[in-house]
N, C-alpha and C positions, 0 to 999 in steps of 0.2 A: 503495499498500500504505499507506503514511504515514497518507493524509488516510485511507483506510477503517480505519484503527486508532485518529486523534485525531479525524474527523470526527464522531464521538456522543458522548453523556454516558455517562459509566460505568454508569448501569443501562439503557445498550441503548437508549433514547431521542433521536430527532435532536436536535442543539441546534439553536436560532433561526440563520434564516439568515443573521444580521449579524454571528454568533458559528460557528458553525458548524466554519471552519476555522482560530480562532486560536490554538490549539493547535499546529496544524501547522505553521503560520508562525512562531508561537515556536522550533519545533524545526528547522526552517532557514533561519531568518532571517540566520545568521552566515555560513550555505552559498552565500546569496543575493545579500549585497551582495560577497561573492568575486568570485563571478559578474559583477556590475554592473561592479564595478573593471578588469575586464580587456576589456569592451567599449567601443568607443568610435570616434570620425568617424573616416571613412577619409582625410579632410584631415589627422589626424595622425599618419597614418603615417610620415612620415617622421622620426618622432621616435624610434621604436623604443624606447619605453621601458621603465621594469622600475616594476612597480607591487605594491606590498607591502598586502596586507588585512590588517586586525587582527581581534580577534574586537570580538561588538559589547561596549560597554559600556554596563551600567547604572546600576554605583556610582560616580560621577563623584568622590566625596570620598577612596575609597581604589586609586583606578587612576591610572596612573603618566600619566595625560594631561596635558602641560603646554601652555600656552597664549601666543600671541605676539599681536600687535598687527598686526591686517590695515587695509585701505584705509577699512573703515568697520566692521569688528567685530572682535571677537576669535576667533582661527585656534585651534581644538586641534589636535596634533599628538603624537606620539611620537617621543622623540630614542633615537635609537640609531646604533652604529656601522657602518660601510662597509666595513671594512677586510679583506685578507687576513691581515695579518700585525701585530702592535703596531707603529705608527711606520711600517708602507709602507702607501702610499694604492695605492689598487686604480688597476690601467691602465685608460685608457679610451681607446676608439677616438677620438670624437666628441661634441661639447656642440652641442647645439640651445639657443638660449636664445629665449624668448620666448612668445607677445606679450606685449607690455611698454608700456606709453606712452613710457616713457625709454629707448631704445634705446642710445644714448651711455654713459649714465651705468649703465645695468646690466651695458654690456657690461665696461666698466671696472672694477668692483666684482668681477664675476664673477672677472676674468682676473687680478686682484691678489689673491683668494681663492686661486684654486688655485696661483698662485705662491706664496704664503706658504706653501702646503702642499707643496711640491713635484710637484705632479698638472698633468701635461702632455700632454692627450688628443692623440695619435699625428697625427689630422687637424684640429685646431687646436678653433675656438667658433667656430660661425656663429649667425646672426640666422633664427628660421625665417620662412616665406613665410605664416604666418599672422595676418590683420590684430586689429590690438588691437582690442578692442570695448568700451567704457566701457557700463555697464550703466546 
């Protein structure tokens, strides 16, 4: 239905084949990205992670996007609080860490981070079995 509504020009003529569904894509782009974020390879099943989708950002100057240093580039991110109440840590069942090239360092720094915030996963922290691949 959306494709039929937006797939034609206002004058009723068909849009060129390369542009006929551009308006449809723009209309549903956010929903498609949220759906894509929910899809993952079965080898990551043990993670049982939460994924949060954000709306499509087109105005980076006025958006709340922050940037952090990555291995080879700046990584955009949104900052948000994940607590049940002020100063009350969210109860975690289990944390899987990785994949990472520095397992011991990563495990130690995560344990320190959690301890500083009073967070104690009920079943502890375990390194995932997914091999680290450096592209």
